[in-house]
C-alpha positions as CSV (number, residue, x, y, z in Angstrom):
1,M,-15.8,-39.5,-65.3
2,A,-17.5,-36.2,-65.8
3,N,-19.8,-37.7,-68.4
4,S,-20.8,-40.4,-65.9
5,Q,-21.6,-37.9,-63.2
6,N,-23.6,-35.8,-65.7
7,A,-25.6,-38.9,-66.6
8,I,-26.3,-39.7,-62.9
9,D,-27.4,-36.2,-62.3
10,D,-29.7,-36.2,-65.2
11,I,-31.3,-39.5,-64.3
12,L,-32.0,-38.4,-60.8
13,R,-33.3,-35.0,-61.8
14,N,-35.7,-36.6,-64.3
15,A,-36.8,-39.4,-62.0
16,G,-37.9,-37.2,-59.1
17,Y,-41.6,-37.2,-59.9
18,R,-41.8,-40.7,-61.3
19,D,-39.7,-42.7,-58.8
20,P,-38.9,-40.5,-55.8
21,D,-37.8,-43.5,-53.7
22,F,-35.2,-44.3,-56.3
23,V,-33.9,-40.7,-56.2
24,I,-33.6,-40.6,-52.5
25,A,-31.8,-43.9,-52.4
26,N,-29.3,-42.7,-54.9
27,L,-28.7,-39.1,-53.8
28,D,-25.3,-40.0,-52.4
29,R,-24.1,-40.5,-55.9
30,V,-24.6,-36.8,-56.7
31,Q,-21.6,-34.6,-56.0
32,D,-23.0,-31.1,-56.7
33,T,-25.0,-29.8,-53.8
34,K,-27.3,-27.7,-55.9
35,I,-28.2,-30.6,-58.1
36,K,-28.6,-32.9,-55.1
37,L,-31.0,-30.4,-53.4
38,S,-33.0,-29.9,-56.6
39,A,-33.4,-33.7,-57.2
40,F,-34.3,-34.1,-53.5
41,Q,-36.9,-31.3,-53.7
42,D,-38.6,-32.9,-56.7
43,A,-38.7,-36.3,-54.9
44,I,-40.0,-34.7,-51.7
45,Y,-42.7,-32.9,-53.6
46,S,-43.8,-36.1,-55.2
47,I,-43.8,-38.0,-51.9
48,Y,-45.5,-35.1,-50.1
49,L,-48.5,-35.2,-52.5
50,N,-49.1,-38.8,-51.6
51,N,-47.8,-39.1,-48.0
52,P,-47.0,-35.9,-46.1
53,D,-45.9,-37.8,-43.0
54,K,-43.3,-39.8,-45.0
55,A,-42.1,-36.6,-46.6
56,Q,-41.7,-34.9,-43.3
57,K,-39.7,-37.9,-41.9
58,L,-37.3,-37.7,-44.9
59,I,-37.0,-33.9,-44.4
60,D,-36.3,-34.3,-40.7
61,A,-33.5,-36.8,-41.4
62,S,-31.9,-34.7,-44.2
63,E,-28.8,-32.5,-43.9
64,H,-30.9,-30.1,-46.1
65,K,-33.8,-29.8,-43.6
66,E,-34.1,-26.1,-43.6
67,A,-34.1,-25.8,-47.4
68,L,-36.6,-28.6,-47.8
69,E,-38.9,-27.2,-45.1
70,A,-38.9,-23.9,-46.9
71,Y,-39.6,-25.6,-50.2
72,I,-42.6,-27.5,-48.7
73,H,-43.8,-24.2,-47.1
74,K,-43.6,-22.5,-50.5
75,I,-45.6,-25.3,-52.1
76,N,-48.3,-25.0,-49.4
77,Q,-48.6,-21.3,-50.0
78,S,-49.3,-21.8,-53.7
C-alpha cells in the first residue's frame, strides 16, 4: 500500500505544471498534507499563469486557502 501511495504522490507532484486540472481532480488521493499542499501549489501556479480568476476560485474553495493565497502573493512579489 505504501508503494501505491508513493506512486500517486509522485505522479501528482510531477503533473502539477503539465496537467494542473488532473492534479486538482485527484488531490483527494493524497494522504500527506504537505505533499497535497505542494502538488496543489504547483497546479495553482500553472493555472494562475493562464487564468488568474480560475486560480482564485480554486483557492477560495480550498481548505488550504491561506497557504495558497500566501503562495500566490509570494509569486507576485518575485
